[in-house]
C-alpha positions as CSV (number, residue, x, y, z in Angstrom):
1,M,106.4,116.6,163.4
2,I,104.2,115.8,160.6
3,S,103.1,117.8,157.5
4,G,99.5,119.0,157.0
5,A,99.3,116.7,153.8
6,A,100.6,113.8,155.9
7,A,98.2,114.6,158.6
8,M,95.3,114.6,156.1
9,V,96.2,111.1,154.8
10,K,96.6,109.8,158.2
11,C,93.2,111.1,159.1
12,L,91.7,109.3,156.2
13,E,93.4,106.1,157.3
14,L,92.0,106.5,160.9
15,E,88.6,107.0,159.3
16,G,88.9,103.7,157.7
17,V,88.8,105.1,154.0
18,Q,90.1,102.5,151.5
19,V,89.4,104.2,148.3
20,A,89.5,107.7,147.1
21,F,88.4,109.2,143.7
22,G,90.1,112.2,142.2
23,Y,92.2,114.2,139.7
24,I,95.5,115.7,140.5
25,G,96.6,119.3,140.0
26,A,99.4,121.6,141.4
27,T,97.7,122.9,144.5
28,I,96.8,119.5,145.7
29,C,100.3,117.8,145.0
30,P,101.6,117.8,148.5
31,F,98.6,115.6,149.5
32,Y,99.1,113.3,146.6
33,D,102.6,113.0,147.4
34,E,101.7,111.7,150.8
35,L,98.7,109.6,149.5
36,V,101.0,107.5,147.3
37,K,102.7,106.2,150.4
38,S,99.3,105.1,151.9
39,S,97.3,101.9,151.5
40,I,94.5,103.9,150.4
41,H,93.6,103.1,146.8
42,H,93.3,106.2,144.4
43,V,91.1,106.0,141.4
44,M,91.9,108.6,138.8
45,V,88.8,109.6,137.1
46,R,88.9,111.5,133.8
47,T,87.0,114.6,134.9
48,E,86.5,115.9,138.5
49,Q,82.6,115.8,138.4
50,N,82.9,112.1,138.0
51,A,85.2,111.9,141.0
52,A,82.1,113.1,143.1
53,H,79.7,110.7,141.2
54,S,82.0,107.8,141.8
55,A,82.4,108.7,145.3
56,S,78.6,108.9,145.6
57,G,78.2,105.4,144.2
58,Y,80.8,104.0,146.6
59,A,79.0,105.7,149.6
60,R,75.6,104.4,148.5
61,I,76.7,100.8,148.4
62,S,79.5,100.8,151.3
63,G,77.3,102.8,153.7
64,R,80.4,105.0,154.4
65,P,81.3,108.5,153.1
66,G,82.8,108.6,149.9
67,V,86.0,110.6,149.3
68,C,86.7,112.8,146.3
69,I,89.6,115.0,145.6
70,S,90.5,117.8,143.1
71,T,92.9,120.6,142.6
72,S,91.9,124.3,142.9
73,G,90.2,126.6,140.4
74,P,88.5,124.6,137.5
75,G,89.2,121.3,139.2
76,A,87.2,122.5,142.3
77,T,84.5,123.9,140.2
78,N,84.3,120.9,138.2
79,L,83.3,119.1,141.4
80,L,80.2,121.2,142.1
81,T,77.7,119.3,140.0
82,G,78.6,116.1,141.7
83,I,78.6,117.8,145.2
84,A,75.2,119.3,144.4
85,S,73.9,115.9,143.2
86,A,75.0,114.2,146.4
87,Y,73.5,117.0,148.4
88,M,70.0,116.7,146.8
89,D,70.1,112.9,147.3
90,S,71.5,113.0,150.8
91,I,74.6,111.0,150.0
92,P,77.7,111.4,152.5
93,L,80.7,112.7,150.7
94,V,84.0,114.3,151.9
95,A,85.4,116.5,149.1
96,I,89.0,117.7,149.5
97,T,90.1,120.5,147.3
98,G,93.6,122.0,146.9
99,Q,93.8,125.9,147.1
100,V,96.2,128.6,146.3
101,R,98.6,129.8,149.1
102,S,96.8,131.5,152.1
103,D,98.6,134.8,151.4
104,L,97.3,134.9,147.9
105,L,93.7,134.4,148.5
106,G,91.4,137.1,147.2
107,R,94.0,138.4,144.6
108,D,92.6,136.4,141.7
109,V,95.8,134.5,141.2
110,F,96.2,131.6,138.8
111,Q,93.4,128.9,139.4
112,E,92.1,130.6,142.6
113,A,88.4,130.0,143.1
114,D,86.2,130.7,146.1
115,I,85.0,127.1,146.2
116,T,83.7,127.2,149.9
117,G,81.5,130.2,148.7
118,A,80.4,128.6,145.4
119,A,79.6,125.2,147.3
120,E,77.7,126.8,150.1
121,P,74.2,125.9,148.8
122,F,75.2,122.3,148.0
123,T,77.1,121.3,151.2
124,K,76.2,120.4,154.8
125,H,79.2,122.4,155.9
126,S,82.6,123.6,154.4
127,Y,85.9,124.5,155.8
128,L,88.8,126.7,154.5
129,V,91.8,125.6,156.4
130,K,93.6,128.5,157.9
131,R,95.9,126.8,160.3
132,A,97.5,123.4,159.5
133,R,97.2,122.4,163.3
134,D,93.4,122.4,162.8
135,L,93.4,119.9,160.1
136,P,92.8,116.8,162.4
137,R,89.9,118.4,164.0
138,I,88.5,119.6,160.6
139,M,88.9,116.1,159.0
140,K,87.2,114.4,162.0
141,E,84.3,116.9,162.1
142,A,83.8,116.6,158.4
143,F,83.4,112.8,158.4
144,H,81.1,113.1,161.5
145,I,78.9,115.8,159.8
146,S,78.7,114.0,156.5
147,A,77.6,110.7,158.0
148,T,75.3,111.7,160.8
149,G,71.8,113.2,160.8
150,R,70.7,113.6,157.2
151,P,73.8,112.5,155.4
152,G,75.2,115.0,152.8
153,P,78.6,116.3,151.4
154,V,81.2,118.3,153.3
155,L,83.9,120.3,151.6
156,I,87.4,120.8,152.9
157,D,89.6,123.4,151.1
158,V,93.2,123.3,151.8
159,P,95.8,126.0,150.7
160,I,98.9,124.5,149.4
161,D,100.9,126.2,152.1
162,M,98.7,124.5,154.9
163,Q,99.6,121.0,153.2
164,K,103.3,121.9,153.5
165,T,103.3,123.3,157.1
166,M,104.6,121.1,159.7
167,I,102.2,120.1,162.7
168,P,104.2,119.5,166.0
169,D,101.8,117.1,167.6
170,F,99.2,114.9,165.7
171,D,96.2,113.8,167.8
172,Y,93.2,112.2,166.4
173,D,91.9,110.6,169.8
174,F,89.2,113.2,170.8
175,P,85.5,113.3,170.6
176,V,83.6,115.3,168.1
177,D,81.6,118.1,169.9
178,I,80.2,120.7,167.4
179,I,78.3,123.5,169.0
180,G,74.6,123.7,167.4
181,Y,75.0,120.2,165.6
182,K,73.1,117.6,167.6
183,P,70.8,115.6,165.3
184,S,67.7,114.3,166.7
185,V,67.8,110.4,166.2
186,L,65.4,108.8,168.6
187,G,62.0,110.0,167.7
188,H,59.6,111.6,170.2
189,S,57.8,108.9,172.0
190,L,54.6,110.9,172.3
191,Q,54.6,111.5,168.4
192,I,55.2,107.9,167.8
193,K,52.3,107.0,170.1
194,K,50.0,109.4,168.1
195,A,51.3,107.8,164.8
196,I,50.3,104.2,166.2
197,E,46.9,105.6,167.2
198,A,46.3,107.1,163.6
199,I,47.4,103.8,162.1
200,S,45.0,101.8,164.2
201,E,42.1,104.2,163.2
202,S,42.8,104.0,159.6
203,S,41.1,101.8,157.0
204,R,43.2,102.7,153.9
205,P,46.7,103.1,154.9
206,V,49.7,103.5,152.6
207,I,53.4,103.7,153.4
208,C,55.6,105.9,151.0
209,A,59.2,104.8,151.1
210,G,61.9,107.2,150.1
211,G,65.7,107.3,149.9
212,G,66.0,108.0,153.6
213,V,65.2,104.3,154.2
214,F,68.6,103.5,152.6
215,S,70.3,106.3,154.4
216,A,69.1,104.9,157.7
217,N,70.1,101.2,156.6
218,A,66.4,100.4,157.6
219,N,65.1,98.5,154.5
220,G,65.1,95.3,156.6
221,L,63.1,96.9,159.3
222,L,60.8,98.4,156.8
223,Q,60.0,94.9,155.4
224,K,59.5,93.5,158.8
225,F,57.1,96.5,159.8
226,V,55.2,96.0,156.4
227,E,54.7,92.3,156.8
228,K,53.6,92.7,160.4
229,S,51.0,95.5,159.7
230,N,50.1,94.4,156.2
231,I,50.2,98.0,155.1
232,P,50.7,98.5,151.2
233,V,53.9,100.4,150.1
234,I,54.5,102.8,147.4
235,C,58.0,104.3,146.7
236,T,59.5,107.4,145.3
237,M,62.3,107.0,142.7
238,M,65.0,107.2,145.4
239,G,63.0,104.6,147.5
240,I,63.0,101.9,144.8
241,G,64.2,98.6,146.3
242,A,63.4,99.6,149.9
243,L,60.9,96.8,149.7
244,P,61.7,94.3,147.0
245,S,59.9,95.1,143.8
246,G,58.3,91.8,143.6
247,H,56.9,91.8,147.2
248,A,53.1,91.4,147.3
249,L,52.6,94.7,149.2
250,N,55.0,96.8,146.9
251,L,52.6,98.7,144.5
252,G,55.5,100.4,142.7
253,M,56.8,103.8,142.1
254,L,54.4,106.9,142.4
255,G,54.6,110.1,140.6
256,S,54.3,111.7,137.1
257,H,56.5,109.0,135.6
258,G,55.3,106.3,138.2
259,C,52.8,103.5,137.8
260,A,48.9,103.5,138.0
261,P,48.7,101.1,141.1
262,A,50.9,103.3,143.2
263,N,49.3,106.6,142.0
264,K,45.7,105.2,142.5
265,A,46.6,103.9,146.0
266,I,47.7,107.3,147.3
267,R,44.7,108.8,145.7
268,D,42.4,106.6,147.7
269,A,44.2,106.2,151.0
270,D,43.0,107.9,154.2
271,L,46.4,107.5,155.8
272,L,49.7,108.3,154.3
273,I,53.0,107.4,156.1
274,L,56.1,109.1,154.6
275,M,59.2,107.4,155.6
276,G,62.4,109.2,154.6
277,A,60.7,110.9,151.6
278,R,60.4,114.5,150.9
279,V,57.7,114.0,148.2
280,G,58.9,116.5,145.6
281,D,56.9,117.6,142.5
282,R,57.9,114.5,140.5
283,A,56.4,112.3,143.2
284,V,53.3,114.2,144.0
285,A,52.4,117.0,141.7
286,S,49.7,118.5,144.0
287,P,50.7,117.5,147.5
288,G,48.0,119.7,148.9
289,Q,45.2,117.8,147.4
290,V,46.5,114.6,149.0
291,A,46.8,116.2,152.3
292,E,43.1,117.5,152.3
293,R,41.9,113.9,152.0
294,A,44.3,111.9,154.1
295,K,46.0,112.1,157.5
296,I,49.8,112.5,157.0
297,I,52.5,110.8,159.3
298,H,55.9,112.1,158.2
299,I,59.0,110.5,159.5
300,D,62.5,112.0,158.7
301,I,65.8,112.7,160.3
302,D,65.7,116.3,158.9
303,P,63.2,118.5,160.5
304,A,63.4,120.9,157.6
305,E,61.9,118.4,155.3
306,I,58.8,117.8,157.3
307,G,55.9,119.8,156.0
308,K,58.1,121.4,153.3
309,N,56.2,119.9,150.4
310,M,53.2,118.4,152.2
311,S,51.5,119.3,155.4
312,A,52.1,116.8,158.2
313,H,49.5,116.0,160.8
314,I,52.0,113.8,162.8
315,P,55.6,114.9,162.4
316,I,58.4,112.6,163.7
317,V,61.9,113.7,163.7
318,G,64.2,110.8,164.1
319,N,66.4,108.2,162.5
320,L,64.1,105.8,160.7
321,R,65.8,102.6,162.1
322,N,65.0,103.9,165.6
323,V,61.4,104.9,164.8
324,L,60.7,101.7,162.9
325,T,62.2,99.6,165.6
326,E,59.7,101.2,168.1
327,L,56.7,100.8,165.6
328,I,57.4,97.1,165.3
329,Q,57.5,96.7,168.9
330,K,54.4,98.6,169.8
331,C,52.0,98.5,166.7
332,D,50.0,95.3,166.7
333,W,47.5,96.4,164.2
334,Q,47.0,95.0,160.7
335,S,45.6,96.7,157.6
336,P,41.9,95.7,156.6
337,S,42.1,92.7,154.2
338,E,39.5,94.4,151.8
339,W,41.8,97.4,151.3
340,V,45.0,95.2,150.7
341,A,43.0,93.0,148.2
342,R,41.8,96.1,146.3
343,V,45.2,97.6,145.8
344,T,47.1,94.3,145.3
345,D,44.6,93.1,142.8
346,R,44.9,96.2,140.9
347,K,48.7,95.7,140.8
348,K,48.3,92.2,139.4
349,R,46.0,93.4,136.7
350,Y,48.4,96.0,135.4
351,S,51.4,93.8,135.7
352,Q,49.8,91.1,133.4
353,V,49.3,93.6,130.6
354,D,51.7,92.4,127.8
355,I,54.2,94.9,126.3
356,P,53.8,95.2,122.5
357,L,57.0,94.5,120.9
358,T,58.3,97.2,118.4
359,Q,59.6,96.1,115.0
360,D,63.0,96.6,113.8
361,F,64.1,98.0,117.1
362,V,64.6,96.9,120.8
363,E,61.6,97.4,123.0
364,P,63.2,99.1,126.1
365,K,60.5,98.0,128.7
366,A,60.8,94.4,127.7
367,F,64.6,94.7,127.6
368,M,64.5,96.0,131.2
369,R,62.3,93.1,132.4
370,K,64.6,90.6,130.7
371,L,67.8,92.2,132.2
372,S,66.3,92.0,135.7
373,Q,65.5,88.3,135.1
374,K,69.0,87.6,134.0
375,M,71.0,89.5,136.7
376,K,71.6,88.2,140.1
377,P,69.3,89.1,142.9
378,D,71.7,91.3,144.7
379,S,72.7,93.2,141.6
380,V,73.1,97.0,141.5
381,I,71.5,98.9,138.7
382,C,72.7,102.5,138.1
383,A,70.1,104.4,136.0
384,D,71.0,107.6,134.3
385,V,68.6,110.5,133.6
386,G,66.1,110.7,130.8
387,Q,63.8,108.1,129.3
388,N,66.3,105.3,130.3
389,Q,65.6,106.2,133.9
390,I,62.0,105.8,133.7
391,W,62.3,102.6,131.8
392,S,64.7,101.3,134.5
393,A,62.6,102.6,137.4
394,N,59.4,100.9,136.3
395,Y,60.5,97.8,134.6
396,F,63.7,96.5,136.3
397,E,62.6,94.4,139.3
398,V,65.0,95.1,142.2
399,K,65.2,92.0,144.5
400,S,67.8,92.2,147.2
401,G,70.0,94.6,145.3
402,R,69.9,98.4,144.7
403,F,68.6,100.9,142.2
404,L,70.8,104.0,142.0
405,T,70.1,107.1,140.2
406,S,70.3,110.9,140.5
407,G,66.9,111.8,141.8
408,G,66.9,115.1,143.3
409,M,69.2,117.0,140.8
410,G,68.6,114.8,137.9
411,T,72.1,114.8,136.7
412,M,72.9,113.4,133.2
413,G,76.1,111.4,133.1
414,Y,75.7,110.0,136.7
415,S,75.3,106.3,135.9
416,I,78.7,105.4,134.7
417,P,80.9,107.0,137.4
418,C,78.3,105.8,140.0
419,A,78.5,102.2,138.6
420,V,82.4,102.6,138.9
421,G,82.1,103.5,142.6
422,S,79.4,100.8,143.3
423,K,81.5,98.1,141.8
424,I,84.6,99.2,143.7
425,A,82.5,99.1,146.9
426,S,81.2,95.7,146.2
427,P,83.3,93.9,143.6
428,D,81.5,90.6,144.0
429,K,78.2,91.9,142.8
430,Q,76.9,92.5,139.2
431,V,76.8,96.2,138.5
432,C,75.1,97.6,135.5
433,A,74.9,101.3,134.2
434,V,71.9,102.0,131.9
435,C,72.0,105.2,130.1
436,G,70.9,107.0,126.9
437,D,73.2,108.0,124.0
438,G,73.0,111.5,125.4
439,S,73.9,110.7,128.9
440,F,76.5,108.3,127.8
441,Q,78.5,111.0,126.0
442,M,78.6,113.1,129.2
443,S,80.8,110.4,130.8
444,I,82.2,108.6,127.9
445,M,85.6,109.5,129.1
446,E,85.2,107.2,132.0
447,L,85.8,104.2,129.8
448,A,89.4,105.0,130.4
449,T,89.0,104.6,134.2
450,I,87.1,101.4,133.7
451,C,89.8,100.0,131.6
452,Q,92.8,101.2,133.6
453,E,91.2,99.9,136.9
454,N,89.8,96.7,135.1
455,I,86.4,97.5,136.8
456,G,83.8,94.7,135.5
457,V,80.9,97.1,135.1
458,K,78.4,96.5,132.5
459,I,77.0,99.5,130.4
460,V,73.7,99.5,128.4
461,I,73.1,102.2,126.0
462,M,69.6,103.1,124.9
463,R,70.4,104.6,121.7
464,N,67.5,106.5,120.0
465,N,69.7,109.4,118.5
466,R,67.6,111.8,120.5
467,L,67.5,113.6,123.8
468,G,64.2,111.6,124.2
469,M,62.6,113.2,127.3
470,V,63.2,116.7,126.2
471,R,61.8,115.7,122.8
472,E,58.7,114.4,124.4
473,L,58.4,117.7,126.5
474,Q,58.6,119.6,123.0
475,D,55.9,117.3,121.5
476,R,53.6,118.1,124.4
477,Q,54.2,121.7,125.0
478,Y,55.9,123.3,122.1
479,G,53.8,122.2,119.2
480,C,56.3,119.3,118.2
481,R,58.9,122.0,117.4
482,H,62.1,120.0,118.0
483,S,65.1,122.2,119.0
484,A,68.6,120.8,119.9
485,V,67.5,117.3,120.7
486,Y,68.8,115.5,117.7
487,L,72.0,113.2,118.0
488,D,72.2,112.0,114.5
489,C,76.0,112.3,114.3
490,N,76.6,109.8,117.2
491,P,79.8,107.8,116.9
492,D,79.9,104.1,116.7
493,F,79.8,103.2,120.3
494,V,81.0,99.6,119.9
495,Q,84.1,100.7,118.2
496,I,84.8,103.4,120.8
497,A,84.6,100.7,123.5
498,N,86.8,98.3,121.5
499,A,89.3,101.1,121.3
500,Y,89.5,101.2,125.1
501,G,89.7,97.3,125.1
502,I,86.3,96.9,126.3
503,S,84.2,94.2,124.6
504,A,80.9,95.4,123.1
505,R,78.0,94.5,121.1
506,A,75.2,96.4,119.3
507,V,71.5,94.9,118.9
508,S,68.6,96.3,116.9
509,S,65.9,93.7,117.4
510,N,64.0,92.0,120.3
511,S,65.2,88.6,119.0
512,E,68.8,89.4,119.7
513,V,68.3,90.7,123.3
514,E,68.5,87.5,125.3
515,D,71.6,86.2,123.8
516,A,73.2,89.7,124.0
517,I,72.4,90.1,127.8
518,D,73.8,86.5,128.4
519,E,77.0,87.4,126.6
520,M,77.3,90.5,128.6
521,L,76.8,88.8,132.0
522,C,78.8,85.8,131.4
523,T,82.1,87.7,131.7
524,D,83.7,89.3,134.7
525,K,85.3,91.9,132.4
526,P,83.6,95.3,131.4
527,F,81.1,95.1,128.6
528,L,79.1,97.6,126.7
529,L,75.8,96.7,125.1
530,E,74.2,99.1,122.7
531,C,70.3,98.8,122.1
532,S,68.8,100.6,119.2
533,V,65.5,102.1,120.3
534,N,62.6,103.6,118.2
535,P,63.3,107.5,118.3
536,D,59.6,108.0,118.9
537,Y,59.2,105.5,121.7
538,P,57.7,107.2,124.9
539,S,58.9,107.2,128.6
540,L,55.5,105.7,129.7
């Protein structure tokens, strides 16, 4: 005999879970009572949303589903933003929530919330456990669904009585067989043949790499195919680092906040190969215009994404690893040297333009370049949302590491909990969170988690006392009428960090930057670096 709560923990152990992020409450207490007996390390965050964000960072670096936990009611609803963020960026999560007793469901009792209903738009699947003996099956299915096909979050809502109910026979040695869930992974051979023909007939091909490259763990294969075919690459924000930023054929990030070489390349291309990218509005504002001029090959594990934002002439549904493997084997064509020279020369011209340094402030673009030079090649940079995200995306050179951010949902406050999960997943790598003073204050409470767990993450705050990106929007579209964007009563972030026992430093000029970065990176302990930025400095 084993309790439902003990069965849940045993399932996590059998799934190879080593770390879980959460916040305890009454209806999840039986589970936590069993979890404390386990070898699984629990990281106590300071608000439930950050449990999901930390699990997201952990999943993106470890390659395994992240696990987050909360109690019922407000604990569960607090998870929603983190779950939605993971869903939009295709991050595998298993979210476990406590729930009120089964016999009380629907009676609006204390801390009851229909979390499976609330989370329905933001999950691949959700379970409300009605029989304790179903827990092993549900747990196994949840991990399978989360990690296969297009990855995403799965929610398991467990009433407290189901956690206490005894299960006579625990069995986890069975295959997962879910009716109607059979993701296509191979890629249709005829469609791949058509793609190879289209590539060989093109004169100006471009590959657009998205976050799906990382979901498929296919960045190495992408580089191999690119170097064999000599096809230039542009990337979405989620695809940054799929090909090293400094690679000769990497033209940079496209889109409204991207760079000219990438945007001009997609404008001039006669063939666009989308790899694990849904090309939303921030990547291509008017996808129909591109489709009219160029033939489109779209490769994605999720058939629902193909043709959603841009018409595809040759759709290929399959795992990008499998499709790229076949392309490498069968495609012996190379992009015309004239085309490659044209786009790479343009990249060189733009990269050689000096960044004018601002006086009496830190110049953020130059700062990001210096930070990328100083950090190790396999470092992880976690960018928040806002101007800091754009400066990081365009000026931090990703070598063999990762660039992590909230791309689809654009969730402020993501970077610090993401960095926490990333550092726990890979403790030997340098991990740095870059945020604005607005986004920092949305997750400032996680300094306590960092301190308690002794997590050696670095935090860079770009402080301009503004919600900078919204201020820019108000300048452009609302006659420079600024509403609710001033942060003039910001606290002293250095003193706050020191109060948590975290070393910190503030800089307000470019001459201080190099020494400050060296000080931050020379320690294995957490460190906060505050950079004073001109309030009127633009994103681009």
